N, C-alpha and C positions, 0 to 999 in steps of 0.2 A: 504494500500500500504506500503510495507516494505521500509526501508531506502536504502537497496542495489538496489532494483528495481528503486527507484527514482533517485539514483545516476547514474545508467546506462542510464536511459532515459534522464536525464539532460545533460549527456555527449554527447549523440546522438544529442539532440537538439542544444547544443553548437556547435558541428561539423557542423550541417546543416546551422546554422546561419552564422558561419564563412565562409562556402562555398559561401553563398549568398553575404557576404561582399566582398569576393574575386572576384566574378563575377561582382559586382558593381564597384570594383576598376579597373578591366580589361576593362570594357566598358568605364568608365570615362577616363582612361588613353588613350584609343584609340581616344576618342573625343578630348581630350586635345592635342594630337599629331597633329591634323589638324587645330589648332588655328593659326591665321596669325601672332601673336606676339611672343615674347620670351616666350617659354613655360616651361623652366626649373623650375622657382620658383612655377609655377602653378602645374606642375607635382609632384614636391617634396612635396608641401603642401597638395595636394590631397592624395598622398600616405601616408603621415604622419597622416592625418585625418582618413583614412581607417584603418591604423595600430592602432591608438588610439581607434577606434570603436571596433575592434576585441579584443583589450586588455581590454576595458571596459566591453564587454560582458563576457569575461573569468573571470574577477574579480567579476562581478555580480553573475555568476554561483558559483564561489568558495565561496563567502560570503553567498549565499543562502544555500549551502550545510552545511557550518559550523553552521549557525544559526538553521538549522533543528535539530541538535543534542543538542542544548542548552535547558536546562530545565527551565530556568528563562526568562520569557518574557521581563522583564525590561532590563536585560543584553543584550538580543538579539536585542532589539530596539536600545539601545545605540551603540551596535557594528555595526549594519547596518547603522545607521545615521553617525557614525564616518567614516566608509568606503565610504559612499556616498560623504562626504565632501572631502575626499582624492581624489576621482575620479574627482570631480568638480574642485578642486584645480589644479590638473595636467592639465586639459583642459584649465583652465584660464591661467596658466603659458605658455602653448604652444601658445595660442592665443595672449597673450601679446608679446611674443618673435616674433611671426610671424608678429605682427603689426609694430615692430621696426627694423626688419631686411629685407634686400633686397633679401635674399635667399629663403624666404617662402612667399607665397601669403596667407594672412589671410582668404580671402573668400574661397579659395580652401581648406584650412584646415577645415573651418566650413562646407563646402559642403561635404567633405570627412567624417565628423562626422555623417552625415546622413546614413552612411553605416550600422549602427546598426538597423535603421528603415527598410532600404531596405532588409537587411538580415532577419529580423523578418517577413516581408511580403512575402519573397520568401521561407521561411522555409517549409511551407506545400508542395509546388511544388517540392522542392529539396528532401523532405522526400519521396514523392511518386516516384520520379525519381530514388532515391537510392534503394528503395524497389524493383522497377521493374528491375533495372540494376543488382543488386546483387542476387535477387531471380529468376528472369526470369519468366518462366511459372510454377514454382514449386507450388506457393501458389494460383494459380487460381482455383476457385471453379466454377463448372458449375451451373448456376442459372436456375432454372425451371421457366417457365412462369406461370402466374396465377393471381388471384385477391388478 
C-alpha cells in the first residue's frame, strides 16, 4: 500500500468518524434539551467534550501520518508518546477547569469525550451510507446464485 493511498483512506476514515461524533453530539444535545434542570452548563460541557473528541481524532490521524514517513522507529515512538501526553494533558486541563467552574459540567465533558468511541463504532455504517449516497446504483454488481 502506497503512502498516498493510505493518506487518502485515513482522511476518509477521519471524515467518517467525525460525522459519527457529530451525530452523537446532535443526539446528546437533543436529550440534554429535555432535562428538567438548568441545562446550559451540561450542554456546553457536552459540546466541548465532543469538540475535544473530534480534535483528538484529527490529531491522532495527523500524528499517525507523520510517523509513517519516519525512518527511525525510536524517533517515531518518542514522537507518538510525546503527542499522546499532549492530548492527555489538554483533556486533564479541561476536566480540571470544568471541575472548578460553574459554566461547565465535568460529567458532561467526560461523556462528550466518548464521542471518539461512538464515532469509531459508527464509522462502518457511515462509510456504507456515504458509498450508497454518493455512488447510488453505479457500483452495484449483479450477483449470480449458486453454490
